[in-house]
C-alpha positions in Angstrom: 98.2 136.7 85.9 100.0 134.5 88.4 99.4 136.9 91.3 98.2 135.6 94.6 95.4 137.6 96.3 94.2 137.4 99.8 90.5 137.6 100.0 88.7 138.5 103.2 85.2 138.9 104.1 84.2 142.4 105.1 83.8 142.6 108.8 85.2 139.1 108.9 87.0 137.8 112.0 90.7 137.2 111.8 92.8 135.4 114.4 95.5 137.6 116.0 97.9 134.6 115.7 96.9 132.8 112.5 100.1 130.6 112.4 100.4 129.9 116.1 103.7 131.9 116.4 102.7 132.9 120.0 102.3 129.3 121.1 105.2 128.0 123.1 105.5 124.7 121.2 108.5 123.3 123.1 106.6 123.2 126.4 103.4 121.5 125.2 102.7 118.0 126.3 101.2 115.3 124.0 97.6 115.8 125.4 98.0 119.6 124.9 99.1 119.0 121.3 96.2 116.7 120.7 93.8 119.5 121.8 95.4 121.7 119.1 94.4 119.1 116.4 90.9 120.7 116.7 92.2 124.3 116.4 90.5 126.4 113.8 93.8 127.4 112.2 95.1 124.9 109.6 98.8 125.8 110.3 98.4 125.2 114.0 96.7 121.8 113.4 99.5 120.7 111.0 102.2 121.9 113.4 100.6 120.1 116.3 100.5 116.9 114.3 104.1 117.2 113.4 105.1 117.9 117.0 103.3 114.9 118.2 105.3 112.7 115.8 108.5 114.1 117.2 107.4 113.1 120.8 107.7 109.5 119.8 106.8 106.9 122.4 105.6 109.6 124.8 102.7 110.4 122.3 101.7 106.7 121.7 99.2 106.3 124.5 97.6 109.8 124.2 97.3 109.4 120.4 95.7 106.0 120.8 93.2 107.5 123.2 92.5 110.4 120.8 91.7 107.9 118.0 88.8 106.5 120.0 85.4 107.8 119.1 84.4 108.1 122.8 87.3 110.4 123.5 86.8 112.9 120.7 83.6 113.6 119.0 85.4 115.4 116.2 86.2 112.9 113.4 88.8 115.3 112.0 90.8 115.1 115.2 90.5 111.3 115.2 91.7 111.2 111.6 94.7 113.4 112.3 95.5 111.4 115.4 95.5 108.2 113.2 98.0 109.8 110.8 100.2 111.1 113.6 100.1 107.7 115.3 101.1 105.9 112.1 104.2 108.1 111.8 105.6 107.3 115.3 108.9 105.5 115.2 107.8 102.8 117.7 107.0 99.1 117.5 103.6 97.4 117.3 101.4 100.3 116.1 99.0 97.7 114.6 97.2 97.2 117.9 96.6 100.9 118.3 95.4 101.4 114.7 93.2 98.3 114.2 90.3 99.7 116.4 90.2 102.7 114.1 88.9 100.4 111.3 85.6 100.3 113.3 85.3 104.0 113.8 81.8 105.5 112.9 83.4 108.0 110.5 84.4 106.6 107.1 87.4 109.1 106.8 88.9 107.7 110.0 88.4 104.1 108.8 90.0 105.1 105.5 93.0 106.7 107.3 93.5 103.7 109.5 93.5 101.3 106.5 95.9 103.6 104.6 98.2 103.8 107.6 98.2 100.0 108.2 99.1 99.6 104.5 101.9 102.1 104.7 103.3 100.3 107.8 102.9 97.0 106.0 101.4 95.6 109.1 101.0 91.9 108.3 99.3 91.4 111.6 96.5 93.5 110.4 95.6 91.3 107.5 92.6 89.7 109.2 91.0 92.9 110.4 91.6 94.6 107.1 90.1 91.5 105.3 87.0 91.9 107.5 86.8 95.6 106.6 86.5 94.7 102.9 82.8 94.5 103.6 82.7 98.2 104.8 79.6 100.1 103.5 81.7 103.0 102.3 83.3 102.4 98.8 86.3 104.7 99.6 87.1 102.6 102.7 86.9 99.4 100.7 89.3 100.8 98.1 91.7 101.9 100.8 91.5 98.4 102.4 92.2 96.6 99.1 95.2 98.9 98.5 96.5 98.3 102.0 96.2 94.6 101.6 98.2 94.8 98.4 100.9 96.9 100.1 101.1 94.4 102.9 101.5 91.6 100.4 100.2 88.7 102.5 99.1 85.6 100.7 96.4 85.3 103.3 94.6 88.3 101.7 94.1 86.7 98.3 90.9 84.7 99.1 89.2 87.6 101.0 90.1 90.0 98.1 88.5 87.6 95.5 85.4 87.1 97.8 84.9 90.9 98.1 84.3 91.2 94.4 80.7 91.3 93.3 79.2 91.6 89.8 78.0 95.1 90.7 81.3 96.2 92.4 82.4 99.7 91.4 85.2 99.8 88.7 87.5 101.7 91.0 87.2 99.0 93.7 87.7 96.2 91.1 90.8 98.1 90.0 92.1 98.3 93.6 91.6 94.6 94.1 93.4 93.8 90.8 96.3 96.0 91.8 96.4 94.4 95.3 96.5 90.9 93.8 99.3 92.0 91.4 101.3 93.4 94.4 100.8 90.2 96.4 102.1 88.3 93.4 100.9 84.9 94.3 99.9 83.4 90.9 99.1 80.0 92.3 96.6 81.3 94.8 94.9 83.2 92.0 94.1 80.1 90.0 90.6 78.7 90.2 90.2 75.5 92.2 88.0 72.7 91.0 
């Protein structure tokens, strides 16, 4: 009870450096670190993402390129690039993250919405409001949550318009919470 067991497949392949200890992390450039976002080793992917964040402004352009579907066919790399990009301590990340709301992969769109909400990017209110019509329900919930975190009164009308009689309960709940976070009771009153 309470023990941790390592389970391996018989004749399974194991990497000689599962944690990336043999990688000379301090010499890697931002593009080289972005390549490691696709590595098969989870620890290496996580460490590459963390190192990209420490690069700051030097990682901005390479990460913005990595988020583009034409650059990487791997949606997991694009999603990780979105999260790394959103953690950079630089100004105006909204412009780099907004195109990710149109990514073909729903997890990348969801990551972009979440990141814009965490950054409280008021400039992204219009593009997020448009994304409330996304075909994926998880993306719509993330967008509603992001609009609530941003808190712009401009989002009240699009949030109301996004509700349908057949909307999922989780989406309805996300919209209600967003409206509560925005806190504009006058905009929530019906008009005659």
